[in-house]
mmCIF entry with sequence, helices, sheets and N, C-alpha, C, O atoms, coordinates in Angstrom:
data_MODEL
# 
_entry.id   MODEL 
# 
_entity.id                         1 
_entity.type                       polymer 
_entity.pdbx_number_of_molecules   1 
# 
_entity_poly.entity_id                      1 
_entity_poly.type                           'polypeptide(L)' 
_entity_poly.nstd_linkage                   no 
_entity_poly.nstd_monomer                   no 
_entity_poly.pdbx_seq_one_letter_code       
;(UNK)(UNK)(UNK)(UNK)(UNK)(UNK)(UNK)(UNK)(UNK)(UNK)(UNK)(UNK)(UNK)(UNK)(UNK)(UNK)
(UNK)(UNK)(UNK)(UNK)(UNK)(UNK)(UNK)(UNK)(UNK)(UNK)(UNK)(UNK)(UNK)(UNK)(UNK)(UNK)
(UNK)(UNK)(UNK)(UNK)(UNK)(UNK)(UNK)(UNK)(UNK)(UNK)(UNK)(UNK)(UNK)(UNK)(UNK)(UNK)
;
_entity_poly.pdbx_seq_one_letter_code_can   XXXXXXXXXXXXXXXXXXXXXXXXXXXXXXXXXXXXXXXXXXXXXXXX 
_entity_poly.pdbx_strand_id                 A 
# 
loop_
_entity_poly_seq.entity_id 
_entity_poly_seq.num 
_entity_poly_seq.mon_id 
_entity_poly_seq.hetero 
1 1  UNK n 
1 2  UNK n 
1 3  UNK n 
1 4  UNK n 
1 5  UNK n 
1 6  UNK n 
1 7  UNK n 
1 8  UNK n 
1 9  UNK n 
1 10 UNK n 
1 11 UNK n 
1 12 UNK n 
1 13 UNK n 
1 14 UNK n 
1 15 UNK n 
1 16 UNK n 
1 17 UNK n 
1 18 UNK n 
1 19 UNK n 
1 20 UNK n 
1 21 UNK n 
1 22 UNK n 
1 23 UNK n 
1 24 UNK n 
1 25 UNK n 
1 26 UNK n 
1 27 UNK n 
1 28 UNK n 
1 29 UNK n 
1 30 UNK n 
1 31 UNK n 
1 32 UNK n 
1 33 UNK n 
1 34 UNK n 
1 35 UNK n 
1 36 UNK n 
1 37 UNK n 
1 38 UNK n 
1 39 UNK n 
1 40 UNK n 
1 41 UNK n 
1 42 UNK n 
1 43 UNK n 
1 44 UNK n 
1 45 UNK n 
1 46 UNK n 
1 47 UNK n 
1 48 UNK n 
# 
_struct_asym.id          A 
_struct_asym.entity_id   1 
# 
loop_
_struct_conf.conf_type_id 
_struct_conf.id 
_struct_conf.pdbx_PDB_helix_id 
_struct_conf.beg_label_comp_id 
_struct_conf.beg_label_asym_id 
_struct_conf.beg_label_seq_id 
_struct_conf.pdbx_beg_PDB_ins_code 
_struct_conf.end_label_comp_id 
_struct_conf.end_label_asym_id 
_struct_conf.end_label_seq_id 
_struct_conf.pdbx_end_PDB_ins_code 
_struct_conf.beg_auth_comp_id 
_struct_conf.beg_auth_asym_id 
_struct_conf.beg_auth_seq_id 
_struct_conf.end_auth_comp_id 
_struct_conf.end_auth_asym_id 
_struct_conf.end_auth_seq_id 
_struct_conf.pdbx_PDB_helix_class 
_struct_conf.details 
_struct_conf.pdbx_PDB_helix_length 
HELX_P HELX_P1 AA1 UNK A 12 ? UNK A 14 ? UNK A 12 UNK A 14 5 ? 3  
HELX_P HELX_P2 AA2 UNK A 29 ? UNK A 47 ? UNK A 29 UNK A 47 1 ? 19 
# 
_struct_conf_type.id          HELX_P 
_struct_conf_type.criteria    ? 
_struct_conf_type.reference   ? 
# 
loop_
_atom_site.group_PDB 
_atom_site.id 
_atom_site.type_symbol 
_atom_site.label_atom_id 
_atom_site.label_alt_id 
_atom_site.label_comp_id 
_atom_site.label_asym_id 
_atom_site.label_entity_id 
_atom_site.label_seq_id 
_atom_site.pdbx_PDB_ins_code 
_atom_site.Cartn_x 
_atom_site.Cartn_y 
_atom_site.Cartn_z 
_atom_site.occupancy 
_atom_site.B_iso_or_equiv 
_atom_site.pdbx_formal_charge 
_atom_site.auth_seq_id 
_atom_site.auth_comp_id 
_atom_site.auth_asym_id 
_atom_site.auth_atom_id 
_atom_site.pdbx_PDB_model_num 
ATOM 1   N N  . UNK A 1 1  ? 31.928 50.394 -28.737 1.00 0.00 ? 1  UNK A N  1 
ATOM 2   C CA . UNK A 1 1  ? 31.030 49.590 -29.540 1.00 0.00 ? 1  UNK A CA 1 
ATOM 3   C C  . UNK A 1 1  ? 31.202 50.014 -30.995 1.00 0.00 ? 1  UNK A C  1 
ATOM 4   O O  . UNK A 1 1  ? 31.343 51.203 -31.281 1.00 0.00 ? 1  UNK A O  1 
ATOM 5   N N  . UNK A 1 2  ? 31.192 49.065 -31.900 1.00 0.00 ? 2  UNK A N  1 
ATOM 6   C CA . UNK A 1 2  ? 31.356 49.348 -33.314 1.00 0.00 ? 2  UNK A CA 1 
ATOM 7   C C  . UNK A 1 2  ? 30.030 49.620 -34.002 1.00 0.00 ? 2  UNK A C  1 
ATOM 8   O O  . UNK A 1 2  ? 28.959 49.408 -33.434 1.00 0.00 ? 2  UNK A O  1 
ATOM 9   N N  . UNK A 1 3  ? 30.123 50.086 -35.214 1.00 0.00 ? 3  UNK A N  1 
ATOM 10  C CA . UNK A 1 3  ? 28.920 50.280 -36.031 1.00 0.00 ? 3  UNK A CA 1 
ATOM 11  C C  . UNK A 1 3  ? 28.415 48.930 -36.499 1.00 0.00 ? 3  UNK A C  1 
ATOM 12  O O  . UNK A 1 3  ? 29.112 47.922 -36.381 1.00 0.00 ? 3  UNK A O  1 
ATOM 13  N N  . UNK A 1 4  ? 27.221 48.911 -37.023 1.00 0.00 ? 4  UNK A N  1 
ATOM 14  C CA . UNK A 1 4  ? 26.669 47.666 -37.552 1.00 0.00 ? 4  UNK A CA 1 
ATOM 15  C C  . UNK A 1 4  ? 27.603 47.133 -38.649 1.00 0.00 ? 4  UNK A C  1 
ATOM 16  O O  . UNK A 1 4  ? 28.002 47.879 -39.544 1.00 0.00 ? 4  UNK A O  1 
ATOM 17  N N  . UNK A 1 5  ? 27.941 45.864 -38.576 1.00 0.00 ? 5  UNK A N  1 
ATOM 18  C CA . UNK A 1 5  ? 28.838 45.276 -39.549 1.00 0.00 ? 5  UNK A CA 1 
ATOM 19  C C  . UNK A 1 5  ? 30.293 45.380 -39.170 1.00 0.00 ? 5  UNK A C  1 
ATOM 20  O O  . UNK A 1 5  ? 31.158 44.932 -39.922 1.00 0.00 ? 5  UNK A O  1 
ATOM 21  N N  . UNK A 1 6  ? 30.584 45.962 -38.024 1.00 0.00 ? 6  UNK A N  1 
ATOM 22  C CA . UNK A 1 6  ? 31.966 46.129 -37.571 1.00 0.00 ? 6  UNK A CA 1 
ATOM 23  C C  . UNK A 1 6  ? 32.381 44.980 -36.665 1.00 0.00 ? 6  UNK A C  1 
ATOM 24  O O  . UNK A 1 6  ? 31.549 44.196 -36.210 1.00 0.00 ? 6  UNK A O  1 
ATOM 25  N N  . UNK A 1 7  ? 33.662 44.897 -36.417 1.00 0.00 ? 7  UNK A N  1 
ATOM 26  C CA . UNK A 1 7  ? 34.203 43.923 -35.472 1.00 0.00 ? 7  UNK A CA 1 
ATOM 27  C C  . UNK A 1 7  ? 34.279 44.559 -34.097 1.00 0.00 ? 7  UNK A C  1 
ATOM 28  O O  . UNK A 1 7  ? 34.443 45.774 -33.983 1.00 0.00 ? 7  UNK A O  1 
ATOM 29  N N  . UNK A 1 8  ? 34.161 43.758 -33.060 1.00 0.00 ? 8  UNK A N  1 
ATOM 30  C CA . UNK A 1 8  ? 34.260 44.209 -31.688 1.00 0.00 ? 8  UNK A CA 1 
ATOM 31  C C  . UNK A 1 8  ? 35.542 43.661 -31.090 1.00 0.00 ? 8  UNK A C  1 
ATOM 32  O O  . UNK A 1 8  ? 35.822 42.470 -31.224 1.00 0.00 ? 8  UNK A O  1 
ATOM 33  N N  . UNK A 1 9  ? 36.329 44.508 -30.431 1.00 0.00 ? 9  UNK A N  1 
ATOM 34  C CA . UNK A 1 9  ? 37.546 44.051 -29.784 1.00 0.00 ? 9  UNK A CA 1 
ATOM 35  C C  . UNK A 1 9  ? 37.200 43.368 -28.466 1.00 0.00 ? 9  UNK A C  1 
ATOM 36  O O  . UNK A 1 9  ? 36.395 43.878 -27.687 1.00 0.00 ? 9  UNK A O  1 
ATOM 37  N N  . UNK A 1 10 ? 37.808 42.226 -28.225 1.00 0.00 ? 10 UNK A N  1 
ATOM 38  C CA . UNK A 1 10 ? 37.565 41.461 -27.006 1.00 0.00 ? 10 UNK A CA 1 
ATOM 39  C C  . UNK A 1 10 ? 38.843 41.358 -26.203 1.00 0.00 ? 10 UNK A C  1 
ATOM 40  O O  . UNK A 1 10 ? 39.939 41.370 -26.762 1.00 0.00 ? 10 UNK A O  1 
ATOM 41  N N  . UNK A 1 11 ? 38.705 41.257 -24.899 1.00 0.00 ? 11 UNK A N  1 
ATOM 42  C CA . UNK A 1 11 ? 39.855 41.058 -24.024 1.00 0.00 ? 11 UNK A CA 1 
ATOM 43  C C  . UNK A 1 11 ? 40.288 39.601 -24.145 1.00 0.00 ? 11 UNK A C  1 
ATOM 44  O O  . UNK A 1 11 ? 39.490 38.708 -23.861 1.00 0.00 ? 11 UNK A O  1 
ATOM 45  N N  . UNK A 1 12 ? 41.542 39.330 -24.561 1.00 0.00 ? 12 UNK A N  1 
ATOM 46  C CA . UNK A 1 12 ? 41.975 37.955 -24.825 1.00 0.00 ? 12 UNK A CA 1 
ATOM 47  C C  . UNK A 1 12 ? 41.741 36.977 -23.681 1.00 0.00 ? 12 UNK A C  1 
ATOM 48  O O  . UNK A 1 12 ? 41.345 35.839 -23.936 1.00 0.00 ? 12 UNK A O  1 
ATOM 49  N N  . UNK A 1 13 ? 41.967 37.369 -22.443 1.00 0.00 ? 13 UNK A N  1 
ATOM 50  C CA . UNK A 1 13 ? 41.809 36.452 -21.326 1.00 0.00 ? 13 UNK A CA 1 
ATOM 51  C C  . UNK A 1 13 ? 40.373 36.237 -20.890 1.00 0.00 ? 13 UNK A C  1 
ATOM 52  O O  . UNK A 1 13 ? 40.102 35.384 -20.044 1.00 0.00 ? 13 UNK A O  1 
ATOM 53  N N  . UNK A 1 14 ? 39.442 37.007 -21.463 1.00 0.00 ? 14 UNK A N  1 
ATOM 54  C CA . UNK A 1 14 ? 38.058 36.945 -21.002 1.00 0.00 ? 14 UNK A CA 1 
ATOM 55  C C  . UNK A 1 14 ? 37.079 36.638 -22.137 1.00 0.00 ? 14 UNK A C  1 
ATOM 56  O O  . UNK A 1 14 ? 35.874 36.828 -21.972 1.00 0.00 ? 14 UNK A O  1 
ATOM 57  N N  . UNK A 1 15 ? 37.570 36.171 -23.274 1.00 0.00 ? 15 UNK A N  1 
ATOM 58  C CA . UNK A 1 15 ? 36.700 35.933 -24.422 1.00 0.00 ? 15 UNK A CA 1 
ATOM 59  C C  . UNK A 1 15 ? 36.887 34.517 -24.952 1.00 0.00 ? 15 UNK A C  1 
ATOM 60  O O  . UNK A 1 15 ? 37.917 33.885 -24.716 1.00 0.00 ? 15 UNK A O  1 
ATOM 61  N N  . UNK A 1 16 ? 35.898 34.036 -25.658 1.00 0.00 ? 16 UNK A N  1 
ATOM 62  C CA . UNK A 1 16 ? 35.993 32.751 -26.321 1.00 0.00 ? 16 UNK A CA 1 
ATOM 63  C C  . UNK A 1 16 ? 35.128 32.811 -27.571 1.00 0.00 ? 16 UNK A C  1 
ATOM 64  O O  . UNK A 1 16 ? 34.313 33.723 -27.715 1.00 0.00 ? 16 UNK A O  1 
ATOM 65  N N  . UNK A 1 17 ? 35.293 31.866 -28.465 1.00 0.00 ? 17 UNK A N  1 
ATOM 66  C CA . UNK A 1 17 ? 34.472 31.845 -29.661 1.00 0.00 ? 17 UNK A CA 1 
ATOM 67  C C  . UNK A 1 17 ? 34.025 30.430 -29.968 1.00 0.00 ? 17 UNK A C  1 
ATOM 68  O O  . UNK A 1 17 ? 34.665 29.459 -29.566 1.00 0.00 ? 17 UNK A O  1 
ATOM 69  N N  . UNK A 1 18 ? 32.924 30.327 -30.682 1.00 0.00 ? 18 UNK A N  1 
ATOM 70  C CA . UNK A 1 18 ? 32.439 29.060 -31.195 1.00 0.00 ? 18 UNK A CA 1 
ATOM 71  C C  . UNK A 1 18 ? 32.888 28.975 -32.649 1.00 0.00 ? 18 UNK A C  1 
ATOM 72  O O  . UNK A 1 18 ? 32.560 29.860 -33.440 1.00 0.00 ? 18 UNK A O  1 
ATOM 73  N N  . UNK A 1 19 ? 33.610 27.960 -33.013 1.00 0.00 ? 19 UNK A N  1 
ATOM 74  C CA . UNK A 1 19 ? 34.058 27.782 -34.385 1.00 0.00 ? 19 UNK A CA 1 
ATOM 75  C C  . UNK A 1 19 ? 33.116 26.798 -35.071 1.00 0.00 ? 19 UNK A C  1 
ATOM 76  O O  . UNK A 1 19 ? 33.293 25.583 -34.983 1.00 0.00 ? 19 UNK A O  1 
ATOM 77  N N  . UNK A 1 20 ? 32.118 27.342 -35.752 1.00 0.00 ? 20 UNK A N  1 
ATOM 78  C CA . UNK A 1 20 ? 31.108 26.531 -36.411 1.00 0.00 ? 20 UNK A CA 1 
ATOM 79  C C  . UNK A 1 20 ? 31.355 26.593 -37.915 1.00 0.00 ? 20 UNK A C  1 
ATOM 80  O O  . UNK A 1 20 ? 31.441 27.680 -38.486 1.00 0.00 ? 20 UNK A O  1 
ATOM 81  N N  . UNK A 1 21 ? 31.466 25.458 -38.542 1.00 0.00 ? 21 UNK A N  1 
ATOM 82  C CA . UNK A 1 21 ? 31.728 25.358 -39.984 1.00 0.00 ? 21 UNK A CA 1 
ATOM 83  C C  . UNK A 1 21 ? 33.025 26.065 -40.385 1.00 0.00 ? 21 UNK A C  1 
ATOM 84  O O  . UNK A 1 21 ? 33.113 26.642 -41.469 1.00 0.00 ? 21 UNK A O  1 
ATOM 85  N N  . UNK A 1 22 ? 34.030 26.017 -39.505 1.00 0.00 ? 22 UNK A N  1 
ATOM 86  C CA . UNK A 1 22 ? 35.336 26.642 -39.759 1.00 0.00 ? 22 UNK A CA 1 
ATOM 87  C C  . UNK A 1 22 ? 35.231 28.111 -40.156 1.00 0.00 ? 22 UNK A C  1 
ATOM 88  O O  . UNK A 1 22 ? 35.982 28.576 -41.013 1.00 0.00 ? 22 UNK A O  1 
ATOM 89  N N  . UNK A 1 23 ? 34.319 28.832 -39.547 1.00 0.00 ? 23 UNK A N  1 
ATOM 90  C CA . UNK A 1 23 ? 34.123 30.250 -39.831 1.00 0.00 ? 23 UNK A CA 1 
ATOM 91  C C  . UNK A 1 23 ? 34.661 31.083 -38.673 1.00 0.00 ? 23 UNK A C  1 
ATOM 92  O O  . UNK A 1 23 ? 34.420 30.759 -37.510 1.00 0.00 ? 23 UNK A O  1 
ATOM 93  N N  . UNK A 1 24 ? 35.387 32.154 -38.986 1.00 0.00 ? 24 UNK A N  1 
ATOM 94  C CA . UNK A 1 24 ? 35.888 33.048 -37.945 1.00 0.00 ? 24 UNK A CA 1 
ATOM 95  C C  . UNK A 1 24 ? 34.922 34.186 -37.642 1.00 0.00 ? 24 UNK A C  1 
ATOM 96  O O  . UNK A 1 24 ? 35.225 35.047 -36.816 1.00 0.00 ? 24 UNK A O  1 
ATOM 97  N N  . UNK A 1 25 ? 33.782 34.203 -38.287 1.00 0.00 ? 25 UNK A N  1 
ATOM 98  C CA . UNK A 1 25 ? 32.784 35.234 -38.014 1.00 0.00 ? 25 UNK A CA 1 
ATOM 99  C C  . UNK A 1 25 ? 32.101 34.889 -36.692 1.00 0.00 ? 25 UNK A C  1 
ATOM 100 O O  . UNK A 1 25 ? 31.605 33.774 -36.529 1.00 0.00 ? 25 UNK A O  1 
ATOM 101 N N  . UNK A 1 26 ? 32.067 35.832 -35.741 1.00 0.00 ? 26 UNK A N  1 
ATOM 102 C CA . UNK A 1 26 ? 31.412 35.555 -34.455 1.00 0.00 ? 26 UNK A CA 1 
ATOM 103 C C  . UNK A 1 26 ? 29.960 35.133 -34.653 1.00 0.00 ? 26 UNK A C  1 
ATOM 104 O O  . UNK A 1 26 ? 29.184 35.825 -35.312 1.00 0.00 ? 26 UNK A O  1 
ATOM 105 N N  . UNK A 1 27 ? 29.608 33.992 -34.076 1.00 0.00 ? 27 UNK A N  1 
ATOM 106 C CA . UNK A 1 27 ? 28.317 33.364 -34.328 1.00 0.00 ? 27 UNK A CA 1 
ATOM 107 C C  . UNK A 1 27 ? 27.128 34.220 -33.901 1.00 0.00 ? 27 UNK A C  1 
ATOM 108 O O  . UNK A 1 27 ? 26.131 34.278 -34.621 1.00 0.00 ? 27 UNK A O  1 
ATOM 109 N N  . UNK A 1 28 ? 27.207 34.877 -32.763 1.00 0.00 ? 28 UNK A N  1 
ATOM 110 C CA . UNK A 1 28 ? 26.077 35.653 -32.252 1.00 0.00 ? 28 UNK A CA 1 
ATOM 111 C C  . UNK A 1 28 ? 26.257 37.159 -32.427 1.00 0.00 ? 28 UNK A C  1 
ATOM 112 O O  . UNK A 1 28 ? 25.534 37.936 -31.803 1.00 0.00 ? 28 UNK A O  1 
ATOM 113 N N  . UNK A 1 29 ? 27.199 37.585 -33.256 1.00 0.00 ? 29 UNK A N  1 
ATOM 114 C CA . UNK A 1 29 ? 27.481 39.020 -33.384 1.00 0.00 ? 29 UNK A CA 1 
ATOM 115 C C  . UNK A 1 29 ? 26.302 39.811 -33.942 1.00 0.00 ? 29 UNK A C  1 
ATOM 116 O O  . UNK A 1 29 ? 26.141 40.985 -33.607 1.00 0.00 ? 29 UNK A O  1 
ATOM 117 N N  . UNK A 1 30 ? 25.478 39.198 -34.779 1.00 0.00 ? 30 UNK A N  1 
ATOM 118 C CA . UNK A 1 30 ? 24.345 39.935 -35.332 1.00 0.00 ? 30 UNK A CA 1 
ATOM 119 C C  . UNK A 1 30 ? 23.240 40.162 -34.302 1.00 0.00 ? 30 UNK A C  1 
ATOM 120 O O  . UNK A 1 30 ? 22.311 40.929 -34.556 1.00 0.00 ? 30 UNK A O  1 
ATOM 121 N N  . UNK A 1 31 ? 23.327 39.512 -33.153 1.00 0.00 ? 31 UNK A N  1 
ATOM 122 C CA . UNK A 1 31 ? 22.305 39.660 -32.116 1.00 0.00 ? 31 UNK A CA 1 
ATOM 123 C C  . UNK A 1 31 ? 22.579 40.877 -31.224 1.00 0.00 ? 31 UNK A C  1 
ATOM 124 O O  . UNK A 1 31 ? 21.651 41.420 -30.625 1.00 0.00 ? 31 UNK A O  1 
ATOM 125 N N  . UNK A 1 32 ? 23.820 41.304 -31.131 1.00 0.00 ? 32 UNK A N  1 
ATOM 126 C CA . UNK A 1 32 ? 24.186 42.400 -30.216 1.00 0.00 ? 32 UNK A CA 1 
ATOM 127 C C  . UNK A 1 32 ? 23.389 43.676 -30.498 1.00 0.00 ? 32 UNK A C  1 
ATOM 128 O O  . UNK A 1 32 ? 22.822 44.232 -29.557 1.00 0.00 ? 32 UNK A O  1 
ATOM 129 N N  . UNK A 1 33 ? 23.312 44.172 -31.737 1.00 0.00 ? 33 UNK A N  1 
ATOM 130 C CA . UNK A 1 33 ? 22.501 45.383 -31.963 1.00 0.00 ? 33 UNK A CA 1 
ATOM 131 C C  . UNK A 1 33 ? 21.025 45.179 -31.632 1.00 0.00 ? 33 UNK A C  1 
ATOM 132 O O  . UNK A 1 33 ? 20.359 46.109 -31.177 1.00 0.00 ? 33 UNK A O  1 
ATOM 133 N N  . UNK A 1 34 ? 20.507 43.970 -31.857 1.00 0.00 ? 34 UNK A N  1 
ATOM 134 C CA . UNK A 1 34 ? 19.104 43.695 -31.535 1.00 0.00 ? 34 UNK A CA 1 
ATOM 135 C C  . UNK A 1 34 ? 18.856 43.756 -30.038 1.00 0.00 ? 34 UNK A C  1 
ATOM 136 O O  . UNK A 1 34 ? 17.813 44.238 -29.598 1.00 0.00 ? 34 UNK A O  1 
ATOM 137 N N  . UNK A 1 35 ? 19.808 43.270 -29.254 1.00 0.00 ? 35 UNK A N  1 
ATOM 138 C CA . UNK A 1 35 ? 19.682 43.318 -27.792 1.00 0.00 ? 35 UNK A CA 1 
ATOM 139 C C  . UNK A 1 35 ? 19.704 44.769 -27.318 1.00 0.00 ? 35 UNK A C  1 
ATOM 140 O O  . UNK A 1 35 ? 18.940 45.145 -26.429 1.00 0.00 ? 35 UNK A O  1 
ATOM 141 N N  . UNK A 1 36 ? 20.573 45.578 -27.906 1.00 0.00 ? 36 UNK A N  1 
ATOM 142 C CA . UNK A 1 36 ? 20.631 46.994 -27.539 1.00 0.00 ? 36 UNK A CA 1 
ATOM 143 C C  . UNK A 1 36 ? 19.328 47.706 -27.899 1.00 0.00 ? 36 UNK A C  1 
ATOM 144 O O  . UNK A 1 36 ? 18.846 48.539 -27.132 1.00 0.00 ? 36 UNK A O  1 
ATOM 145 N N  . UNK A 1 37 ? 18.754 47.385 -29.063 1.00 0.00 ? 37 UNK A N  1 
ATOM 146 C CA . UNK A 1 37 ? 17.464 47.963 -29.451 1.00 0.00 ? 37 UNK A CA 1 
ATOM 147 C C  . UNK A 1 37 ? 16.361 47.522 -28.501 1.00 0.00 ? 37 UNK A C  1 
ATOM 148 O O  . UNK A 1 37 ? 15.497 48.324 -28.147 1.00 0.00 ? 37 UNK A O  1 
ATOM 149 N N  . UNK A 1 38 ? 16.378 46.262 -28.084 1.00 0.00 ? 38 UNK A N  1 
ATOM 150 C CA . UNK A 1 38 ? 15.375 45.758 -27.151 1.00 0.00 ? 38 UNK A CA 1 
ATOM 151 C C  . UNK A 1 38 ? 15.483 46.484 -25.815 1.00 0.00 ? 38 UNK A C  1 
ATOM 152 O O  . UNK A 1 38 ? 14.468 46.847 -25.220 1.00 0.00 ? 38 UNK A O  1 
ATOM 153 N N  . UNK A 1 39 ? 16.697 46.696 -25.348 1.00 0.00 ? 39 UNK A N  1 
ATOM 154 C CA . UNK A 1 39 ? 16.902 47.406 -24.087 1.00 0.00 ? 39 UNK A CA 1 
ATOM 155 C C  . UNK A 1 39 ? 16.349 48.832 -24.180 1.00 0.00 ? 39 UNK A C  1 
ATOM 156 O O  . UNK A 1 39 ? 15.709 49.313 -23.245 1.00 0.00 ? 39 UNK A O  1 
ATOM 157 N N  . UNK A 1 40 ? 16.593 49.497 -25.292 1.00 0.00 ? 40 UNK A N  1 
ATOM 158 C CA . UNK A 1 40 ? 16.082 50.859 -25.484 1.00 0.00 ? 40 UNK A CA 1 
ATOM 159 C C  . UNK A 1 40 ? 14.557 50.861 -25.540 1.00 0.00 ? 40 UNK A C  1 
ATOM 160 O O  . UNK A 1 40 ? 13.922 51.754 -24.980 1.00 0.00 ? 40 UNK A O  1 
ATOM 161 N N  . UNK A 1 41 ? 13.965 49.877 -26.205 1.00 0.00 ? 41 UNK A N  1 
ATOM 162 C CA . UNK A 1 41 ? 12.502 49.789 -26.302 1.00 0.00 ? 41 UNK A CA 1 
ATOM 163 C C  . UNK A 1 41 ? 11.883 49.525 -24.930 1.00 0.00 ? 41 UNK A C  1 
ATOM 164 O O  . UNK A 1 41 ? 10.845 50.095 -24.594 1.00 0.00 ? 41 UNK A O  1 
ATOM 165 N N  . UNK A 1 42 ? 12.515 48.668 -24.145 1.00 0.00 ? 42 UNK A N  1 
ATOM 166 C CA . UNK A 1 42 ? 11.996 48.386 -22.802 1.00 0.00 ? 42 UNK A CA 1 
ATOM 167 C C  . UNK A 1 42 ? 12.102 49.609 -21.918 1.00 0.00 ? 42 UNK A C  1 
ATOM 168 O O  . UNK A 1 42 ? 11.217 49.855 -21.099 1.00 0.00 ? 42 UNK A O  1 
ATOM 169 N N  . UNK A 1 43 ? 13.174 50.386 -22.067 1.00 0.00 ? 43 UNK A N  1 
ATOM 170 C CA . UNK A 1 43 ? 13.336 51.618 -21.300 1.00 0.00 ? 43 UNK A CA 1 
ATOM 171 C C  . UNK A 1 43 ? 12.233 52.610 -21.679 1.00 0.00 ? 43 UNK A C  1 
ATOM 172 O O  . UNK A 1 43 ? 11.666 53.276 -20.813 1.00 0.00 ? 43 UNK A O  1 
ATOM 173 N N  . UNK A 1 44 ? 11.934 52.702 -22.967 1.00 0.00 ? 44 UNK A N  1 
ATOM 174 C CA . UNK A 1 44 ? 10.879 53.590 -23.434 1.00 0.00 ? 44 UNK A CA 1 
ATOM 175 C C  . UNK A 1 44 ? 9.526  53.159 -22.872 1.00 0.00 ? 44 UNK A C  1 
ATOM 176 O O  . UNK A 1 44 ? 8.727  54.001 -22.464 1.00 0.00 ? 44 UNK A O  1 
ATOM 177 N N  . UNK A 1 45 ? 9.270  51.861 -22.850 1.00 0.00 ? 45 UNK A N  1 
ATOM 178 C CA . UNK A 1 45 ? 8.020  51.330 -22.278 1.00 0.00 ? 45 UNK A CA 1 
ATOM 179 C C  . UNK A 1 45 ? 7.901  51.691 -20.800 1.00 0.00 ? 45 UNK A C  1 
ATOM 180 O O  . UNK A 1 45 ? 6.821  52.056 -20.335 1.00 0.00 ? 45 UNK A O  1 
ATOM 181 N N  . UNK A 1 46 ? 8.985  51.591 -20.073 1.00 0.00 ? 46 UNK A N  1 
ATOM 182 C CA . UNK A 1 46 ? 8.952  51.920 -18.638 1.00 0.00 ? 46 UNK A CA 1 
ATOM 183 C C  . UNK A 1 46 ? 8.617  53.382 -18.418 1.00 0.00 ? 46 UNK A C  1 
ATOM 184 O O  . UNK A 1 46 ? 7.943  53.729 -17.448 1.00 0.00 ? 46 UNK A O  1 
ATOM 185 N N  . UNK A 1 47 ? 9.084  54.243 -19.316 1.00 0.00 ? 47 UNK A N  1 
ATOM 186 C CA . UNK A 1 47 ? 8.809  55.687 -19.169 1.00 0.00 ? 47 UNK A CA 1 
ATOM 187 C C  . UNK A 1 47 ? 7.343  56.008 -19.431 1.00 0.00 ? 47 UNK A C  1 
ATOM 188 O O  . UNK A 1 47 ? 6.795  56.953 -18.863 1.00 0.00 ? 47 UNK A O  1 
ATOM 189 N N  . UNK A 1 48 ? 6.710  55.214 -20.297 1.00 0.00 ? 48 UNK A N  1 
ATOM 190 C CA . UNK A 1 48 ? 5.284  55.458 -20.601 1.00 0.00 ? 48 UNK A CA 1 
ATOM 191 C C  . UNK A 1 48 ? 4.452  55.080 -19.405 1.00 0.00 ? 48 UNK A C  1 
ATOM 192 O O  . UNK A 1 48 ? 3.228  55.205 -19.440 1.00 0.00 ? 48 UNK A O  1 
# 
């Protein structure tokens, strides 16, 4: 996993992208760190 603002390497045969407005920036890439934070928060809630 990369740092915030980094690119993530994908397996060519198992990945796809949405090309919106002719941009090569992955459309949902900014959501990945938020999902990881949510998972950590839910784990913390379960421990309480």
